C-alpha positions in Angstrom: 0.0 0.0 0.0 1.2 3.4 -0.9 0.1 6.6 0.9 0.4 9.8 -1.1 -0.2 13.3 0.1 1.1 16.8 0.6 2.8 17.8 3.7 3.0 21.5 4.6 5.8 22.2 7.0 5.9 25.4 9.1 8.9 26.2 11.2 8.9 29.2 13.6 11.7 30.7 15.7 10.6 33.4 18.1 12.6 35.5 20.5 10.9 38.3 22.4 8.9 39.5 19.4 11.6 38.7 16.8 10.3 36.0 14.5 11.8 34.0 11.6 9.0 32.2 9.8 9.2 29.7 6.9 6.3 27.9 5.2 6.0 25.2 2.5 6.5 27.7 -0.2 10.0 28.4 1.0 9.4 32.0 1.8 11.3 33.3 4.8 10.7 36.6 6.7 12.5 38.0 9.7 10.3 40.4 11.8 10.9 42.7 14.7 7.2 43.1 15.5 7.6 43.8 19.2 7.6 47.6 19.9 6.6 50.2 22.4 5.7 53.8 21.8 7.0 55.3 25.0 5.5 58.2 26.9 7.0 61.5 25.9 10.2 62.3 27.7 9.9 65.6 29.5 13.1 65.6 31.5 16.5 64.0 31.4 16.2 60.2 31.9 18.5 57.9 34.0 18.1 54.1 33.7 15.5 54.7 31.0 12.8 52.0 30.6 10.9 53.4 27.6 7.6 52.6 29.1 4.2 53.4 27.8 2.6 52.8 31.2 2.2 49.0 30.6 5.1 47.8 28.4 8.8 48.5 28.8 12.0 47.9 26.9 12.4 44.7 28.9 9.8 43.0 26.7 10.0 45.2 23.5 12.9 45.3 21.0 11.8 48.5 19.1 11.6 51.6 21.2 9.7 54.6 19.6 10.6 57.6 21.7 9.9 61.4 21.7 10.9 64.4 23.7 9.4 67.8 24.4 12.8 69.4 24.0 16.4 68.3 23.7 16.8 65.7 26.5 19.6 63.4 27.8 19.1 59.7 28.2 22.0 58.5 30.3 21.3 54.7 30.3 18.9 52.0 29.3 17.4 49.5 31.9 15.8 46.6 30.0 16.8 43.6 32.1 19.4 43.0 29.5 21.5 40.0 28.9 24.5 39.3 26.6 23.7 40.0 23.0 20.3 41.8 23.7 19.4 44.2 20.8 17.3 47.3 21.0 16.4 49.6 18.1 15.6 53.2 19.2 13.6 55.4 16.8 13.2 59.1 17.6 9.7 59.8 16.3 9.5 63.2 18.0 10.3 66.8 17.0 13.3 67.3 19.2 16.7 65.6 19.6 17.4 62.9 22.2 21.1 62.7 23.4 22.4 59.3 24.4 25.2 60.4 26.8 28.4 58.3 26.9 29.5 56.6 30.2 27.2 58.9 32.1 27.4 58.3 35.9 23.8 59.4 36.4 22.8 55.9 35.3 23.7 52.6 37.0 27.0 51.3 35.6 25.4 48.3 33.9 22.9 50.4 32.1 25.3 53.0 30.6 26.1 53.5 26.9 29.7 53.0 25.7 29.8 54.9 22.5 33.1 56.9 22.8 31.2 60.1 22.7 27.7 61.4 23.3 25.4 60.5 20.4 22.6 62.8 19.2 19.5 61.1 18.0 17.9 63.7 15.8 14.2 63.6 14.8 13.4 60.7 12.5 16.7 59.0 13.0 17.5 55.6 14.6 20.2 53.7 16.4 20.7 50.0 17.1 22.4 49.0 20.3 23.7 45.6 21.5 24.4 44.7 25.1 28.0 43.6 25.9 27.7 41.6 29.1 31.5 41.4 29.5 31.8 45.2 29.5 28.4 45.6 31.1 27.6 48.4 28.6 25.3 49.1 25.6 27.4 49.4 22.4 26.2 50.9 19.2 26.2 48.7 16.1 24.7 51.3 13.9 24.9 55.1 14.3 22.0 57.5 13.8 20.9 58.0 10.2 17.7 59.4 8.5 15.4 57.4 6.4 16.1 54.2 8.3 19.8 54.2 7.3 22.8 54.5 9.4 26.5 53.9 9.5 29.8 55.8 10.0 32.2 57.4 7.6 35.6 55.8 8.0 37.6 58.1 5.7 37.3 61.2 3.6 39.6 61.8 0.6 40.2 65.2 -0.8 39.2 65.6 -4.5 39.4 68.2 -7.2 39.8 71.7 -5.8 40.6 70.2 -2.3 43.7 69.2 -0.4 44.3 67.5 2.9 44.8 63.8 1.8 42.8 61.0 3.4 41.2 61.8 6.7 40.3 58.8 8.9 39.5 60.4 12.2 40.1 64.1 12.2 41.7 66.7 10.0 41.2 69.5 7.6 40.2 69.6 4.0 41.1 72.9 2.2 38.9 74.1 -0.6 40.3 76.2 -3.5 38.3 78.6 -5.7 39.3 79.3 -9.3 40.5 82.7 -10.5 37.0 83.6 -11.9 35.0 82.5 -8.9 31.8 84.2 -7.8 30.6 81.4 -5.5 27.3 81.5 -3.6 26.9 85.2 -4.7 23.8 86.8 -6.2 22.7 90.4 -6.8 19.6 92.2 -5.5 18.1 95.7 -5.9 15.5 97.5 -3.9 14.0 101.0 -4.1 12.5 103.0 -1.2 11.7 106.7 -1.0 13.2 107.1 -4.5 16.5 105.8 -3.3 18.3 102.8 -4.8 20.1 100.0 -2.9 22.1 97.4 -4.7 23.1 94.4 -2.5 25.2 91.3 -2.6 23.3 88.2 -1.4 23.8 84.4 -1.1 22.0 81.9 -3.3 19.3 81.6 -0.6 18.7 85.4 -0.8 20.1 86.1 2.6 22.9 88.4 3.5 26.3 86.7 3.6 27.6 85.6 7.0 30.6 83.9 8.5 28.8 80.5 8.4 27.4 81.0 4.8 29.7 83.4 3.0 29.9 84.6 -0.6 33.3 84.0 -2.2 34.8 86.3 -4.9 38.2 85.9 -6.5 40.3 88.9 -7.4 43.5 89.4 -9.3 46.7 90.1 -7.3 47.1 93.6 -5.9 50.6 93.5 -7.4 50.4 93.9 -11.2 53.7 91.9 -11.7 52.3 88.9 -9.8 50.2 86.4 -11.8 48.2 85.2 -8.7 44.7 85.7 -7.4 43.0 86.0 -4.0 39.7 84.5 -2.9 37.9 86.8 -0.5 35.0 85.7 1.7 32.1 88.2 2.1 30.8 87.5 5.6 28.5 90.4 6.3 25.8 92.4 4.6 27.3 94.3 1.6 25.5 97.0 -0.4 25.8 100.4 -2.1 23.1 103.1 -1.8 22.2 106.0 -4.1 19.8 108.6 -3.0 17.4 110.5 -5.2 19.4 112.8 -7.4 22.2 110.4 -8.3 21.6 109.8 -12.0 24.8 108.0 -12.8 24.7 109.7 -16.2 21.2 108.5 -17.1 18.5 110.5 -18.9 14.8 110.9 -18.5 12.6 108.1 -20.1 15.7 106.5 -21.6 16.5 102.8 -21.1 19.9 102.3 -19.4 22.1 99.6 -18.0 24.2 99.8 -14.8 27.2 97.6 -14.1 27.8 96.1 -10.6 31.4 95.7 -9.5 33.1 94.2 -6.5 36.3 95.7 -5.1 39.0 94.1 -2.9 39.7 96.6 -0.2 42.4 94.9 1.7 40.4 91.7 2.2 37.0 93.4 2.6 34.7 93.5 -0.4 33.1 96.8 -1.4 30.3 97.0 -3.9 30.3 99.5 -6.8 27.9 100.7 -9.5 28.6 102.6 -12.8 27.1 103.4 -16.2 29.7 102.5 -18.8 28.2 104.2 -21.9 26.5 107.4 -23.1 23.6 107.9 -25.5 26.0 109.6 -27.9 28.0 106.4 -28.3 30.9 106.8 -25.9 31.8 103.5 -24.2 34.0 103.4 -21.1 36.3 100.4 -20.5 35.2 97.7 -18.0 38.3 95.5 -17.4 39.6 93.4 -14.5 43.3 93.3 -15.4 44.1 96.8 -14.0 44.2 98.3 -10.5 41.6 101.0 -10.6 40.1 103.8 -8.4 36.6 104.8 -7.4 34.6 107.8 -6.3 32.8 107.8 -2.9 29.0 107.7 -2.8 27.5 106.6 0.5 23.8 107.2 0.1 24.8 110.3 -1.8 22.7 112.4 -4.3 25.7 113.6 -6.4 26.7 110.5 -8.4 25.8 112.0 -11.8 28.5 110.9 -14.2 28.8 108.0 -16.6 32.1 106.2 -16.7 32.7 106.6 -13.0 32.9 103.8 -10.5 30.9 104.7 -7.4 31.6 102.8 -4.1 30.5 103.7 -0.5 34.1 105.1 0.2 36.7 106.2 -2.3 39.2 103.5 -3.2 42.6 103.8 -4.9 44.4 101.3 -7.0 42.3 98.3 -6.1 41.5 95.0 -7.8 38.0 94.8 -9.3 35.7 92.0 -10.4 32.6 92.4 -12.6 29.7 91.1 -10.6 26.9 91.6 -13.1 24.6 94.3 -14.5 21.1 95.7 -14.0 18.9 97.1 -16.7 16.0 99.5 -16.6 14.3 98.5 -19.9 12.0 101.6 -19.9 14.3 104.0 -18.1 13.0 106.3 -15.3 10.5 109.1 -15.8 12.9 111.4 -14.0 16.5 110.3 -14.1 17.9 109.9 -10.6 14.5 109.5 -9.0 14.6 105.7 -8.3 10.8 105.1 -8.4 11.2 101.5 -9.8 13.8 98.8 -9.7 15.6 97.1 -12.6 13.7 95.0 -15.2 16.7 92.7 -15.6 19.4 91.5 -13.3 22.3 89.4 -14.7 25.2 87.9 -12.8 28.5 88.1 -14.9 29.9 85.0 -16.3 30.7 83.1 -19.5 28.7 84.4 -22.5 27.7 87.7 -20.8 29.1 90.5 -23.0 31.0 93.5 -21.5 30.4 97.1 -22.7 31.5 97.6 -26.2 31.3 94.0 -27.3 29.5 93.4 -30.6 26.4 91.3 -29.9 25.1 91.0 -33.4 26.1 92.4 -36.8 23.7 92.8 -39.8 24.7 94.1 -43.2 22.9 94.8 -46.5 24.7 95.4 -49.8 24.0 98.5 -51.8 21.9 96.9 -54.5 20.6 99.8 -56.7 21.8 103.3 -57.7 19.7 106.2 -56.5 19.6 109.5 -58.4 17.2 112.5 -58.6 16.8 115.5 -60.8 14.4 118.5 -60.8 13.2 117.9 -57.2 16.8 117.8 -56.1 17.4 121.5 -57.0 15.8 122.7 -53.7 17.2 121.7 -50.3 15.5 118.5 -49.4 16.2 114.9 -48.3 14.8 112.0 -50.2 14.8 108.3 -49.2 17.3 106.3 -51.2 15.5 103.0 -50.6 18.7 101.5 -49.0 18.0 100.2 -45.5 18.8 97.5 -43.0 16.8 96.3 -39.9 18.0 95.0 -36.5 16.3 93.8 -33.3 18.4 94.8 -30.3 18.7 92.2 -27.6 18.3 94.8 -24.9 16.5 98.2 -24.9 19.6 99.8 -23.5 21.8 98.6 -26.4 23.7 101.0 -28.5 23.6 100.6 -32.3 26.6 101.6 -34.5 25.5 102.3 -38.0 27.9 102.5 -41.0 27.0 103.2 -44.6 29.5 103.2 -47.5 28.7 104.3 -51.0 30.0 106.7 -53.8 28.3 110.1 -53.8 28.1 112.2 -57.0 26.9 115.6 -58.1 26.6 116.6 -61.8 25.2 120.1 -61.4 27.7 122.8 -61.2 27.9 124.9 -58.1 25.6 122.5 -56.2 26.3 120.2 -53.4 24.9 116.8 -52.3 24.5 115.4 -48.8 23.8 111.9 -47.6 22.5 111.3 -44.1 21.6 108.3 -41.8 18.1 107.9 -40.5 16.3 105.6 -38.0 12.9 105.5 -39.5 12.1 109.1 -40.1 14.4 110.4 -37.4 17.7 111.9 -38.6 20.9 110.7 -36.9 24.1 112.7 -36.5 26.1 111.0 -39.3 26.3 112.7 -42.7 28.7 113.3 -45.6 28.6 115.9 -48.4 30.3 116.9 -51.6 30.3 120.1 -53.7 30.5 120.4 -57.5 32.4 123.5 -58.4 32.2 122.7 -62.0 32.0 119.5 -64.1 31.4 116.3 -62.2 32.0 115.7 -58.5 32.2 112.1 -57.3 33.6 110.7 -54.1 33.3 107.4 -52.1 31.8 108.2 -48.8 31.6 106.4 -45.4 29.0 107.6 -42.8 29.1 106.6 -39.2 26.5 107.1 -36.4 25.9 105.7 -33.0 22.2 105.4 -31.9 20.3 104.4 -28.8 16.9 103.3 -30.1 15.6 102.3 -26.7 13.7 99.3 -27.9 14.0 95.6 -28.6 11.7 95.7 -31.6 12.9 95.5 -35.2 14.4 98.9 -36.1 15.1 100.1 -39.6 18.1 102.3 -40.6 18.4 103.9 -44.0 20.2 106.5 -46.0 18.5 109.8 -47.2 
């Protein structure tokens, strides 16, 4: 006789709420299902039992604790034996500090960690009882998200030095020569005054714990070195109503923000580096330069001048960025509104005088007139080119090249540049004293159209 059947085998190992279970499917699962959510800790605890009023850590392996403030726990009294494990979760809003070898607890209940261990909110630690030492030892250190562990070494990498650190030491960080690290720009207006400030990436004032770093060229021209300076305090420059910095009413403009190394302290500066007539002032970092004082002054009225809170002489400068007022101000120097664009300086950001775009149109047809040209008048030649400026404050340099002729004796001819129907300053002329007058002409003009819309330039 044969007996056939299916035998389902279940094995269970249990130890104080820890269970290893296996069934006939071969699935195994280890659980720590025994826990206690202890009553909130409201004072420092000695020989802590993690009780909820009924259960204690003597019968529970997972301890969920919370405190009403930062509290010390000097030892754990759980009726422990060799190899006993306890997992402590901080589920509260404040830190619990497990103090090392604290005499406030009975010797056999103390922690032996080497140093006090802070259990921050939502972190955990696993401890094991060493009956030989009669102390609780940590087998994991606090970590968030259920993780834990300790860093055994740190190795310096790119931009760092210090080698491998296994216990303690220093890692030095190095900034490159063009660094503007953790630095941003901000502008505010109040009572028609303008304040330009240096901020950190979080929008706060720099501080000793969270500085803004700026690299400057060496203060010695013959030295090819640079210095990284930490900005550790609020840094700003203020202009009171009346300081125009060379701007004009209802005219878009751009102001450059500069940083200056004043013997290890950074000063902030502001300047306008161009005029509507086309003059462009240099903005370079390879020289030692000087500034004019303006500490909440009303007399900063010139373009091409660096204004800082106090006058500086022969100092290294870094370009920090620019601020644009795309519609200008109704009254120049009355700071009724802030900038419409703020840009940190860096790769791809053009300096004053750099050509951003270039557009040309060949002279395709000849233009001539007779009869109507005998009285002084300007006529459109039909030769034009259009451009869309990238910023309303941009300057446009216009050049026209063409031969100009006059066949009528004792008469002259003039060619001018126009933006739409508005005459610009550039013109060239010839005069026929008899016979034929003909000459190749080049006409230049600089214009500030004050727009980002397509703008046509033509000859008349």
